[in-house]
ROBAKE-94181 format. One line per field, with one value per residue (C-alpha): residue number from 1; residue in one letter; x, y, z. Coordinates in steps of 0.001 Angstrom, whole numbers, plus 524288, in hexadecimal, padded with zeros to 5 digits. Layout:
k: NUM; ... $
r: a; ... $
u: X; ... $
v: Y; ... $
w: Z; ... $
***
This chain:
k: 1; 2; 3; 4; 5; 6; 7; 8; 9; 10; 11; 12; 13; 14; 15; 16; 17; 18; 19; 20; 21; 22; 23; 24; 25; 26; 27; 28; 29; 30; 31; 32; 33; 34; 35; 36; 37; 38; 39; 40; 41; 42; 43; 44; 45; 46; 47; 48; 49; 50; 51; 52; 53; 54; 55; 56; 57; 58; 59; 60; 61; 62; 63; 64; 65; 66; 67; 68; 69; 70; 71; 72; 73; 74; 75; 76; 77; 78; 79; 80; 81; 82; 83; 84; 85; 86; 87; 88; 89; 90; 91; 92; 93; 94; 95; 96; 97; 98; 99; 100; 101; 102; 103; 104; 105; 106; 107; 108; 109; 110; 111; 112; 113; 114; 115; 116; 117; 118; 119; 120; 121; 122; 123; 124; 125; 126; 127; 128; 129; 130; 131; 132; 133; 134; 135; 136; 137; 138; 139; 140; 141; 142; 143; 144; 145; 146; 147; 148; 149; 150; 151; 152; 153; 154; 155; 156; 157; 158; 159; 160; 161; 162; 163; 164; 165; 166; 167; 168; 169; 170; 171; 172; 173; 174; 175; 176; 177; 178; 179; 180; 181; 182; 183; 184; 185; 186; 187; 188; 189; 190; 191; 192; 193; 194; 195; 196; 197; 198; 199; 200; 201; 202; 203; 204; 205; 206; 207; 208; 209; 210; 211; 212; 213; 214; 215; 216; 217; 218; 219; 220; 221; 222; 223; 224; 225; 226; 227; 228; 229; 230; 231; 232; 233; 234; 235; 236; 237; 238; 239; 240; 241; 242; 243; 244; 245; 246; 247; 248; 249; 250; 251; 252; 253; 254; 255; 256; 257; 258; 259; 260; 261; 262; 263; 264; 265; 266; 267; 268; 269; 270; 271; 272; 273; 274; 275; 276; 277; 278; 279; 280; 281; 282; 283; 284; 285; 286; 287; 288; 289; 290; 291; 292; 293; 294; 295; 296; 297; 298; 299; 300; 301; 302; 303; 304; 305; 306; 307; 308; 309; 310; 311; 312; 313; 314; 315; 316; 317; 318; 319; 320; 321; 322; 323; 324; 325; 326; 327; 328; 329; 330; 331; 332; 333; 334; 335; 336; 337; 338; 339; 340; 341; 342; 343; 344; 345; 346; 347; 348; 349; 350; 351; 352; 353; 354; 355; 356; 357; 358; 359; 360; 361; 362; 363; 364; 365; 366; 367; 368; 369; 370; 371; 372; 373; 374; 375; 376; 377; 378; 379; 380; 381; 382; 383; 384; 385; 386; 387; 388; 389; 390; 391; 392; 393; 394; 395; 396; 397; 398; 399; 400; 401; 402; 403; 404; 405; 406; 407; 408; 409; 410; 411; 412; 413; 414; 415; 416; 417; 418; 419; 420; 421; 422; 423; 424; 425; 426; 427; 428; 429; 430; 431; 432; 433; 434; 435; 436; 437; 438; 439; 440; 441; 442; 443; 444; 445; 446; 447; 448; 449; 450; 451; 452; 453; 454; 455; 456; 457; 458; 459; 460; 461; 462; 463; 464; 465; 466; 467; 468; 469; 470; 471; 472; 473; 474; 475; 476; 477; 478; 479; 480; 481; 482; 483; 484; 485; 486; 487; 488 $
r: m; d; e; r; s; p; r; a; l; a; l; d; l; a; f; c; l; a; l; i; i; p; l; v; i; t; s; h; l; p; l; l; d; l; p; g; h; l; a; v; e; q; t; i; a; r; l; q; a; g; g; v; s; p; y; f; t; y; q; p; g; l; v; a; n; l; g; l; h; l; f; v; e; a; a; c; r; i; v; s; i; d; a; a; f; r; l; f; a; i; a; t; v; l; l; l; v; w; a; c; r; m; a; a; r; t; l; a; g; p; g; a; g; a; w; r; l; a; g; l; f; v; y; g; g; p; f; q; y; g; f; q; d; y; c; f; g; v; a; a; a; l; l; v; f; a; l; w; l; r; r; r; d; w; p; l; p; a; l; l; g; v; f; i; p; l; g; c; l; v; l; v; c; h; m; a; a; f; g; i; l; g; l; a; v; g; a; c; e; l; a; r; a; p; l; r; a; l; p; g; r; w; l; r; a; a; a; w; l; l; p; p; l; v; l; y; v; i; f; a; e; h; q; a; g; g; s; p; f; l; l; d; g; v; r; e; k; i; e; a; v; a; a; l; t; l; f; a; q; p; a; i; e; l; p; m; l; a; v; a; l; l; l; s; a; l; a; l; l; a; g; l; i; k; p; r; a; e; a; l; v; m; l; a; g; f; a; l; a; t; l; l; l; p; r; y; l; m; g; a; s; l; v; d; y; r; v; p; w; g; a; s; f; f; v; l; s; g; i; t; t; a; a; p; v; r; l; r; w; l; k; i; a; p; l; f; a; a; l; i; a; l; r; v; s; m; l; a; v; a; w; w; s; w; d; p; i; l; a; g; i; d; g; a; l; r; t; l; p; e; n; a; a; l; m; v; a; e; g; d; p; n; s; e; s; a; k; r; r; p; p; l; i; h; s; a; g; y; g; t; a; s; r; g; l; f; d; p; s; g; f; a; g; l; p; g; q; l; v; s; l; r; p; g; w; a; d; q; w; r; v; r; p; p; s; a; v; e; v; i; d; p; r; y; g; y; l; l; v; l; r; p; d; l; v; r; l; g; s; g; l; n; l; q; c; l; a; r; g; q; d; f; t; l; y; s; v; t; p; t; g; g; l; a; a; c; r; p $
u: C868F; C89D9; C7DAC; C8671; C8E4B; C8D2C; C879B; C7CFA; C79DB; C7882; C6FB0; C674D; C65C6; C61CF; C5831; C51C8; C50D4; C4A82; C3FF4; C3B0C; C383A; C2961; C29C6; C2FB7; C28C5; C1AE7; C14D0; C0BEA; C0FE9; C0499; C0550; BF782; BF805; C0185; BF770; BF161; BFE8E; C019C; BF4A4; BF7C4; C0550; C00C3; BF59A; BFF10; C07FE; BFC74; BF77D; C051C; C06B5; BFAB2; BF07E; BE2D6; BDB0A; BCC7E; BCEF7; BDBE2; BE34A; BF17D; BF3EE; C0297; C0643; C0E9C; C08F0; C0FB2; C0FB7; C1722; C2231; C1C66; C1812; C255F; C2C55; C2350; C247B; C334C; C3412; C29FD; C332F; C3B00; C3190; C22F8; C1A22; C17BE; C2661; C27F6; C1E58; C2607; C32CD; C2C9D; C28CE; C365B; C3CD4; C3432; C383D; C46A6; C46F5; C3FA2; C492C; C55A2; C522B; C4F30; C5CC8; C62C1; C5BD2; C5F50; C6DBC; C6D93; C6588; C695D; C771A; C7DE1; C7288; C6889; C63C4; C55F3; C525B; C509B; C43C1; C3E9F; C3D9D; C32AE; C2A9D; C2D15; C2131; C1847; C0A40; C0C8B; C153A; C0B8C; C0076; C0777; C09EF; C147E; C1720; C1763; C2068; C2A0C; C28D6; C2CA3; C3852; C3C54; C3A38; C42B8; C4D7C; C4CD5; C4CF5; C592C; C5FF0; C5BC2; C6161; C6E91; C6DD3; C6580; C70D0; C73BA; C742E; C6653; C6755; C6C27; C61E4; C56F1; C5C2E; C5C27; C50F6; C465D; C45F8; C4680; C3B5A; C337E; C35FD; C30AE; C24D2; C21BE; C2239; C1890; C1478; C13F6; C21D1; C266D; C1FAB; C26BF; C33A7; C3120; C2D78; C39A7; C4292; C3C5A; C3D2A; C4B82; C4EB7; C4745; C4F0A; C5C4E; C5CAD; C5EE7; C52A7; C5844; C5C29; C4F58; C4806; C5347; C53FC; C4562; C464C; C50F0; C482A; C3C63; C4483; C448D; C37E7; C2ECA; C320E; C2CCC; C2015; C1F14; C2199; C175E; C0D27; C0FF7; C10E9; C09D1; BFC52; BF38D; BE7EB; BDBC4; BD3FD; BD6BE; BD4EC; BD2AE; BDA74; BD74C; BDD74; BDE28; BDECA; BE817; BE5AC; BEA2D; BF662; BF9DB; BF788; C0100; C0BC5; C087D; C0A01; C18AF; C1666; C079D; C0015; BF971; BFD7C; BFBBD; BFD9E; C0BBE; C0EAA; C0A3F; C11FC; C1D91; C1CAC; C1AD3; C2701; C2EDA; C2A9D; C2D61; C3AFA; C3DA3; C3915; C41A5; C4D52; C4ADE; C49D4; C5620; C5D82; C5FBF; C59AF; C5908; C507C; C5790; C5154; C4DA4; C460A; C3EBF; C3AD8; C36C2; C2EC7; C27E2; C2515; C1FE3; C178F; C1189; C0EF4; C0839; BFF75; BFBDD; BFA2F; BECA4; BE97A; BE41E; BE848; BE5EE; BE3EC; BEEBD; BEB59; BF21C; BFA65; BFE2E; BFF24; C0B00; C135A; C186B; C1CF3; C2415; C29AB; C2F13; C3A64; C3EA0; C3E0C; C459A; C50C0; C5319; C5468; C6228; C69B8; C746B; C81C9; C8343; C768E; C775D; C7B7E; C6FBB; C671F; C6C16; C662B; C587D; C59B7; C56F8; C499B; C463F; C4BFA; C4351; C377E; C3A95; C3CB8; C2F95; C2914; C2E84; C2BFA; C1E08; C1B48; C215C; C191A; C0C8C; C0F01; C126A; C0594; BFDB6; C03FE; BFB16; BEF19; BF3D3; BF8E0; BEB98; BE465; BEE1E; BED38; BDE5D; BDD91; BE6F7; BDCB8; BD2F3; BD167; BD929; BD293; BC7D6; BC0A8; BC2AA; BB9FE; BC0CA; BBB22; BC2E5; BBF03; BC1F7; BC90A; BC762; BD447; BDBFC; BE825; BE0AA; BDE39; BECDA; BEF8F; BF184; BED56; BE374; BDC69; BE3B0; BE649; BDD05; BE7D8; BEEDF; BE400; BE560; BF3FB; BF328; BE65A; BE2BA; BD6C6; BCEB5; BCF29; BC615; BCF5E; BDB79; BE519; BE0D9; BD619; BDF7E; BE4E9; BF35B; BF3AB; BF8AF; BED47; BDF61; BD208; BCA94; BBD27; BB2AC; BBB56; BBFC1; BB2B2; BB5CC; BC202; BC13A; BCAF5; BC825; BC0C1; BB363; BB14A; BA364; B9EDA; B9054; B90D8; B9BA1; B9C64; B9A37; BA72B; BAE62; BB0B8; BB80D; BB80B; BC3D4; BC02B; BCB14; BC97D; BBCA7; BB8B1; BB6BA; BAFB0; BA0E9; B9C53; B8E2F; B8548; B814D; B8EFE; B91D5; B9FC7; BA7AD; BB382; BC03E; BCA8C; BCC04; BD80D; BDC3D; BD586; BCF55; BC4C5; BC3C0; BB690; BB19A; BA4FE; B9AAA; B8D4C; B862B; B88F1; B8A25; B9621; B9E8A; BA784; BB546; BB7AA; BC1A8 $
v: A94FB; AA089; AA3BD; AA6D6; A9A23; A8FED; A8658; A9000; A922C; A8386; A8217; A8D7D; A8755; A7A72; A81C1; A8843; A7B87; A74CD; A7F48; A7B9C; A6D51; A6F88; A7525; A691C; A5D71; A5EA8; A5E98; A6A1D; A7597; A7847; A871D; A8C76; A95A4; A8DAB; A8625; A9325; A9899; A8BF6; A8CF8; A9ADC; A9764; A8B26; A92E0; A9D4E; A92ED; A8C7C; A9951; A9D9F; A90B8; A93C7; A8CE5; A926A; A9285; A951C; A9B05; AA252; AACF8; AB0D8; ABF41; AC1BE; ACDCF; AD365; AD025; AD0A6; AC1E4; ABC81; AB567; AA7D7; AA9F9; AAEDF; AA3B0; A9989; A9FA6; A9E42; A9120; A89E9; A8AC9; A7FCC; A79B0; A7786; A81E8; A7923; A77F3; A869C; A88F1; A7FF6; A8679; A93A5; A8F4B; A89B1; A9615; A9E30; A9695; A9671; AA4C4; AA8EB; AA22A; AA549; AB39B; AB454; AAEDE; AB911; AC43B; ABEDF; ABDBD; ACC2A; AD111; AC795; AC432; AB854; AB5FF; AB425; AA698; AAAE8; AAB91; A9CC4; A9ED2; AA219; A935A; A935B; A9DAC; A9AC7; A91CA; A9B7E; A9EC7; AA6C2; A9C22; A9132; A99B1; A9912; AA7AB; AA411; AB171; AB80E; AAE0E; AAE87; ABD4F; ABD9A; AB4ED; ABE13; AC9F8; AC3E1; AC152; ACF64; AD414; ACBF9; AD199; ADF6C; ADDFD; ADB48; AE5BF; AF08D; AFA34; AF879; B04F3; B08BA; B0599; AF7D2; AF60C; AFA08; AF215; AE587; AE6F9; AED10; AE0CF; AD83D; AE001; ADE12; ACF7E; ACEE4; AD719; ACE66; AC2AB; AC8A8; AD639; AD25E; ACCF6; AD9DF; AE0F9; AD888; ADB78; AEA1B; AE9A4; AE1C6; AEB25; AF713; AF0FB; AED9A; AFB74; B009A; AF7B4; AFA6B; B0875; B1429; B1C7F; B2794; B1E2E; B16AB; B1EDF; B1D13; B0E88; B0D01; B14C8; B0B91; B0003; B0676; B0907; AFA84; AF64E; B0041; AFDFF; AEFF7; AF509; AFFAD; AF5EF; AECE7; AF7BC; AFB5B; AEE06; AE41A; ADED0; AE421; ADB3C; ADE93; AD56E; ACCC8; ACF42; ADCF8; AE3BD; ADC32; ADDC9; AD24D; AD020; ACB5D; ABD0C; ABEEB; AC647; ABB33; AB195; AB934; AB7D5; AA98C; AA714; AA70F; A9879; A9684; A9110; A83D1; A7D58; A86E9; A7C60; A7B34; A881D; A915C; A8A97; A8A78; A9932; A9B0F; A9309; A9A91; AA796; AA2CA; A9E11; AAAE8; AB2AF; AAAA7; AAC24; ABAC7; ABC26; AB415; ABC96; AB174; AB8EB; AC761; ACE31; AD902; AE65E; AE348; AD74A; ADED5; AE9D4; AE02E; AD8B2; AE51D; AE914; ADBC2; ADAE6; AE823; AE3ED; AD784; ADF5F; AE9B9; AE195; ADBDB; ACDBC; AD0F5; ADC50; ADF90; AD1A0; ACBF9; AC2B8; ABF98; ACBDD; ACD3D; ABE77; ABE26; AC84B; AC182; AB586; ABD6A; AC6B3; ABBC2; AB8FB; AC735; AC857; ABB9A; AC0EF; ACB5E; AC25E; ABF78; AB965; AC0A9; ABA27; AB745; AAF88; AA8A1; A9BD1; A9C7B; A9F16; A9271; A8B4E; A902B; A8F88; A80C5; A835D; A8C45; A823D; A77AB; A8088; A82ED; A7463; A7191; A7BC6; A7646; A6830; A6AF7; A71C7; A66E1; A5C8E; A6473; A6739; A58FF; A54AC; A5E87; A5B31; A4F8B; A5834; A6296; A5853; A519A; A5E2E; A617C; A53C9; A53D1; A6108; A5C86; A52A4; A5D38; A6239; A6E3E; A7B6A; A75B3; A7EA2; A7A2B; A7E67; A7DB7; A7C17; A7B32; A7770; A8166; A7BAA; A816F; A88BE; A9050; A8838; A7B9E; A8081; A801D; A71EC; A7133; A7DDF; A7A12; A86BE; A88B1; A7A58; A7B04; A831B; A765A; A737A; A80E9; A7EAE; A711B; A717C; A7FD3; A7E50; A89D0; A8B2D; A95CB; A989D; A9946; AA482; AA964; AB127; AB8E9; AC680; AC742; ABA38; AB836; AAF19; AB43C; AAE0D; AAF03; AB58B; AAC49; AA5E5; AB146; AB0F9; AA319; AA703; AA61B; AA78F; A9A8F; A8E5B; A8C69; A820F; A7F2E; A7CC7; A7C89; A8053; A7F24; A887F; A80A1; A858C; A7CB9; A6EA9; A6A60; A6C8B; A6B42; A69E3; A6C72; A6718; A60A2; A5CF9; A6B81; A6EE7; A6E9C; A6A79; A6CF7; A613F; A664A; A65B3; A5BCC; A5751; A4B7B; A4842; A47B2; A46B2; A473E; A48AA; A4DC8; A5AF1; A5BEF; A568A; A5978; A58E9; A5ACD; A62A8; A5A9E; A5E64; A5445; A497B; A4FB7; A4F3A; A432E; A40B4; A3BA7; A2DD2; A2BE7 $
w: C45F4; C3D46; C3551; C29AA; C29B1; C1ED9; C28B4; C2C85; C1E22; C1BD4; C27BE; C2329; C15C9; C1C00; C24B4; C18FA; C117C; C1D2E; C1D4F; C0FC7; C133F; C13F7; C063A; BFFC5; C05FE; C0080; BF2FD; BF66B; BFEE5; C0851; C0733; C07A1; BFBE6; BF3CD; BEB90; BE7B1; BE381; BDC58; BD52F; BD0E6; BCBD8; BC4C7; BBEAB; BB9FF; BB425; BAD6B; BA7A3; BA37C; B9C59; B9429; B9C2E; B9DAE; BAA37; BAB67; BB8D5; BB946; BB236; BB416; BB675; BB7DA; BBF68; BCA37; BD787; BE4B6; BE6DA; BDB4E; BE243; BE0D9; BD2D0; BCE56; BD53B; BCF3F; BC1BC; BC289; BC978; BC137; BB5A2; BBC01; BC5EC; BC6F0; BCCC8; BD895; BDAC0; BD8F5; BE40F; BECF8; BE93D; BEC0C; BF9C2; BFC2A; BF729; C0029; C0C53; C08EA; C0537; C1180; C1A7F; C1308; C1131; C1FCB; C220D; C1904; C1FCD; C2D4C; C2A09; C266A; C31EB; C3C9D; C3849; C3E4F; C47B5; C3CFE; C40D9; C4462; C35F2; C3643; C3D62; C2FD5; C2E4E; C384F; C3141; C22F3; C21F3; C28C9; C2563; C18F6; C132C; C1610; C1121; C0427; C02CF; BF92C; BF35B; C009E; C06EE; BFBBA; BFBC7; C0A33; C0717; BFC03; C04C6; C0F54; C0577; C0088; C0EA8; C1179; C0572; C0908; C16C0; C109C; C061F; C0C31; C0BC1; BFD67; BF54D; BF1BD; BE30E; BE5E7; BF086; BE74F; BDBFB; BE3DB; BED76; BE4F9; BDC6C; BE891; BEE8D; BE218; BE2FE; BF0E4; BED45; BE1AD; BEACB; BF453; BF8C7; C073A; C06BF; C010E; C0C3A; C1632; C0F6D; C0FC8; C1E1C; C2194; C1A42; C2091; C2E1C; C2C80; C2859; C341A; C3D20; C3710; C3274; C3B7B; C3CA5; C3470; C2997; C29AE; C1F64; C15EF; C185F; C1656; C09BF; C04E6; C07FF; C01A8; BF571; BF24D; BF8FA; BF29F; BE427; BE44E; BEA18; BDFD1; BD4EE; BDA9D; BDB1F; BCD03; BC6A3; BCF31; BCCBC; BD78D; BD8B0; BE04D; BE8AA; BF437; C029C; C07DC; C1289; C1ED8; C2C40; C3588; C4417; C4E7A; C4B38; C3D31; C418E; C4AD4; C3FCD; C3738; C416D; C43F2; C3552; C379D; C39BF; C39DB; C2E6C; C2F6B; C3C24; C4777; C51D7; C4D39; C469D; C5163; C5C48; C5314; C5167; C600D; C6316; C58FD; C5EC2; C6C9D; C6910; C6232; C6E00; C772A; C6E2A; C6D8B; C7C5A; C7E40; C74B1; C6B2E; C5FFB; C5D78; C5363; C4C53; C4B13; C3CF3; C4151; C4BD6; C42AD; C3825; C422A; C4666; C385E; C3475; C40CB; C3DAE; C2FA4; C3463; C3D7B; C336D; C2727; C244E; C2182; C13E1; C0B46; BFCE3; BF868; C00E4; C0BF2; C18D7; C17B6; C2607; C2786; C1EA3; C2599; C31FF; C2A83; C202A; C2A62; C32EC; C29AA; C298B; C385E; C3A51; C321F; C3C74; C4851; C4CF4; C5827; C5F3F; C5E7F; C6D36; C6DB3; C60C1; C6713; C7019; C643F; C5E68; C6A0B; C670E; C584B; C57E7; C5DE0; C5280; C4910; C4EEC; C4D6D; C3F1A; C3CCD; C432D; C3AA0; C2DF6; C31EF; C3634; C2966; C215A; C283C; C2692; C1836; C15BF; C1BDC; C13DD; C06D7; C037A; C0560; BFBE3; BF264; BF29B; BEF40; BE48E; BDED0; BDED0; BD81A; BCD86; BC91A; BC55C; BB764; BB3A4; BB5CD; BBE43; BC7BB; BD5BF; BE102; BEE4C; BFBF9; C0883; C164A; C20D0; C2CAA; C3A24; C3A13; C2FFC; C329F; C2FDC; C2200; C1FD7; C2361; C17E6; C1150; C06DC; C0391; BF6BC; BF395; BE7E0; BE1C3; BDED4; BD50A; BCEE1; BCDBE; BC7BC; BC00E; BBE7D; BC735; BCBD9; BDAA2; BE014; BEB64; BE2C2; BE26B; BD509; BDBB9; BE433; BE128; BDDFE; BD6BC; BC8F3; BC5E9; BC5D3; BC3AE; BB6FD; BB6C5; BBB56; BC597; BCE02; BD528; BD9D0; BE13B; BF005; BFB22; C01B4; BFD6E; C03B2; C0E27; C097A; BFB7D; BF85B; BE9F9; BDFD6; BD475; BC7E2; BC295; BCC2D; BC861; BD48F; BE32B; BEC2F; BFA84; C0433; C1205; C0DCA; C1BB5; C1E4A; C1183; C0FC6; C023C; BFE80; BFC77; BEF21; BE946; BDE9B; BE0B8; BDCB4; BE501; BDD49; BE7DC; BF669; BFEC7; C0BEA; C0DE6; C0059; BF755; BE8C7; BE1CF; BD414; BD2C8; BCBB6; BC629; BCE7C; BD812; BE574; BEE2B; BEBCD; BF742; BF551; BF96E; C0448 $
***
């Protein structure tokens, strides 16, 4: 089938729509960081509307992770903030895949079918972590990259007039996404340009990539704090590559990635697919970046973890099939299609099964008084992946979003956020909830226990059970009375 035919276009549209099924079947999206982001946006809306919080202040400014905030600010004029978050996730998936298609049709031409493998990776680790700004930033960067491939030889004034604003847009979405864009552009010029022309081509690229960085340095809010520079080992680098599919279910996700890589290797050896020079140079550049970047840097976490996932869409756009073997490629393509269908189906089933847990926590927290202070404890399972079935670490953020609660592990304590903590509460912020509670600060009126079977509560605590559900118990802190267990 001709990749440019109306029938191919209709099939591609249907393919993209099928990919968003997991995003429309649940009441709560089980993305690990999403409740924290929702809490921030709801807090901003509440403060902008004239509300007062004893815990939070709104500090508007230019930071390099504003994509979600700007989208929500625009969308919530016609839909709720919750709906805006869902639309943002849907837009991210659709834009990632469609921009990959655009770039592939420019680089790979008529044999651009390999871009559909993006459907296997779109729900990778960074997306399920809930790195909303980064994921949308990668989608925006991929779209700008696709446009640049088609217009890279424009006269310089036109190139600067169009792509400097687009570069600023990507940078505002997320700094790491802008870095991936710059690396992809530089790699493509290296692969395409003759050696003597390469300095000139790189200067043309720098002419529109550097101004956004300069503007950011001049006008952005540079906040101190966060994690220091910290290198990691081989295990973490392998984890970053595995995050193409791995997040919460390694028994399924790792074999899925292995099968995809095996099929790709067989197709490559058989001559069914052929990476263009641009794809090979991009792959080398992204691999080097993954090896050299640290896990934590200047307040940002999981820096190297993000790169392989974001890079995969750029590399896929440069894989093609030669015309004589395209019919043979069609024989192996259904195997990849089945793998993608399995991926989406598996995710939809898992998210559907987790939805009652998240809905129960959200519902229980909505019963608390407004602006209550909520202590959080969470049991620590044996494996990191078990913590993500479903991810609960930031689920107290639902209470901040709906009732303005204080959550000591909320996002207001992080650098680079538009919401900060008031004096007297900043000292309560912590990265993760404790798994043992012996004493509760008298400022807290409530305690949320996540995975209670794995949490140790001190015998001297005075707690009254308010609600219990799957994987959580909610208590009120009382002056006397001991620990009152919830009835079954």
